[in-house]
Structure formats: structure tokens, C-alpha cells
N, C-alpha and C positions, 0 to 999 in steps of 0.2 A: 791151381796156384798161379800159373802163368797169366791167367786172365786178370787176377787181382793185381799182379805186378804191372801188367800193361795198363790197367785202369788207374793205378797210382801214378804211373809215369804221365799218363794223359792229364790227370788232375794237376800235377805239378807243372807240366809244360804249359798248360792252359789256365793257370791260376789267375793271370792278369785279365784274361777274357771273362772268367767267371766274376771277378771283382768288378769289372766294368759293367757287366750285365746286372749285378746286384745294385750298383750305383744308379743305373738307369731305371730299374724297377722302383727304387726309393724315390727318385725324382718324379716318376710318373704318379706314384701314390700321393706325393706332396701336391702335385699339380691338380690331381682329381679333387683333393680336399679343398684346395684354393678355389677351384671352379664351383664346387658345391656351395661354399661360403658366399661367393660372388652371386651365384644364382639366387640364394636366399635373400641377399641384400636387394637385388634387382626386383625380386618378387615382392618384397616388403615395400619398396618405393612405388612400384606399380599399384599395389593395393591401396596405398595411401593416396596416390594421385587419383585413382578411380573413385575413392571415397570423397575426395574433395570435389571432383567433377559432379558426382552424384548429389552431394549437398548443395552445390551451386545450382544444379538443375532444379532441385526442389525449391530453391529460393526464387529462381527465375520463372519456373513453370506456371505459377499463377498469373504472371504478367503476360504470358504468351498464349494466345488463343490460336490453336492449330487451324480452326476453320476460317477465321477471319483475323489474321494477324496483320497489323500494320504498325509502323514505327510510331505514329502519333499516339495510339492507345498506350503503348508502353511508355513513351516519354511523358504523357500526361499522368500516368500512374506513378511514375518515379519522381514527379515534380519538375520535370523539364518542360519548358514551354517554348514552342516555336513562335517565331515572330513573323507569321504569314501575313 
């Protein structure tokens, strides 16, 4: 019985500490949720960006010959003419 009385006193005297701990846990959970949402947004933007780069590479790749690439071939293919 004395143990229960001591535990009750401990709880009453430390109620503010427990309340603050509860508040900190709540804020930590909110922060984790916010970070997860931010990570999803960043991942979405990154995927979109990579898709754009991939599509642009598919457009440019026929113009770029890895074995013998030079600016003149690409410019001629695109309709740009040098005034050599």
C-alpha cells in the first residue's frame, strides 16, 4: 500500500514533467510526418526531373555520335549553319 501511495505522490509531483514529455513526443511525431511528406515531394520532383532528362537524352541522342561526335554534325542536323 505504501508503494502505491509513493507512486501516486511521484506522479502528482512530476505531472508537469510527464506533460512536457508527452508534448515533446507529439511534436516529434508531427515532425516525422512532415519529414515523410517532404521526402515524398522531393522524390516526386526528382523522378520528374530524371524523366525530363531521360526524354531530352532520347531526343538528343540520335544527334550525338559517341564514336565521332563533333559540333558541326550536330549543328548541321539541327539546321544551324556555321559561316566558316
